[in-house]
C-alpha positions in Angstrom: -17.2 5.5 1.2 -13.5 6.8 0.2 -13.4 8.2 -3.5 -9.8 8.0 -5.0 -9.3 11.6 -7.1 -5.4 10.7 -7.9 -2.3 9.1 -7.7 0.7 11.4 -7.6 4.5 9.2 -8.5 8.0 11.2 -9.3 10.4 12.4 -7.9 10.3 14.8 -5.0 11.9 17.0 -1.9 11.7 16.4 1.7 11.7 19.6 3.6 11.6 20.7 7.2 11.0 24.2 8.6 11.2 25.2 4.5 14.9 24.1 4.4 14.9 21.2 1.4 16.3 18.0 3.4 17.2 15.3 0.6 15.5 13.7 -2.4 13.1 10.5 -2.5 10.5 8.9 -4.6 7.0 9.2 -4.1 3.6 7.7 -4.4 0.8 9.7 -3.1 -2.8 8.8 -3.6 -5.3 11.3 -3.0 -8.8 10.9 -1.8 -11.6 11.9 -0.5 -13.6 11.3 2.6 -16.6 12.7 4.3 -16.2 16.0 1.7 -12.3 16.2 2.9 -9.5 15.2 0.8 -7.0 13.1 2.5 -3.7 11.5 1.5 -1.2 8.6 1.9 1.3 7.0 0.2 4.8 6.0 0.4 8.1 7.1 0.0 11.5 5.8 -0.7 14.8 7.5 -0.6 17.8 7.5 2.4 16.8 5.8 6.0 18.7 8.0 8.0 17.1 11.1 6.9 13.1 9.5 7.3 15.0 8.5 10.8 16.2 11.9 11.5 12.8 13.7 10.6 10.4 10.8 11.8 9.6 13.1 14.8 9.8 16.0 13.6 6.2 18.1 13.1 6.2 20.5 9.8 8.0 17.9 7.2 6.4 18.9 4.0 6.5 16.7 0.8 7.4 19.0 -2.3 6.2 17.1 -5.5 7.3 17.4 -9.2 4.9 19.7 -9.5 6.4 22.3 -7.3 2.7 21.7 -5.1 3.4 21.2 -1.6 2.1 19.0 1.2 2.1 18.1 5.0 2.8 14.4 5.9 3.7 12.8 8.7 5.4 9.3 8.7 3.6 6.8 9.9 5.8 3.9 9.6 9.6 3.3 8.4 10.9 0.2 7.2 14.8 1.0 6.3 14.4 3.1 3.0 11.1 3.3 2.6 8.3 5.1 4.8 4.6 5.1 4.7 3.4 8.3 5.1 0.1 10.6 5.2 -1.3 13.8 4.8 -1.4 16.0 8.4 -3.0 19.4 6.8 -5.3 20.4 4.2 -4.5 19.6 0.5 -4.7 22.1 -1.7 -6.7 22.5 -4.6 -3.9 22.6 -7.0 -2.8 19.0 -5.3 -6.0 17.2 -7.1 
């Protein structure tokens, strides 16, 4: 059973190895599965940025509120990318 905790939307930044790479718009759904918080959603922005970061680990989404979540882009189509979280979701992101 999946329980949706919260949906975040806004303007954020993609970071790679701590460096700001570019602005994006995001929708991130945070949910609980088997007592573990997980997240998935979509980002929109510069398709060249997404292609550049597609195969890199250590990509982080910084939300409008300053929280940071490690992500993986699982499907890129032009200026949109489907994302999922790839690390723990901190208590500040819930």
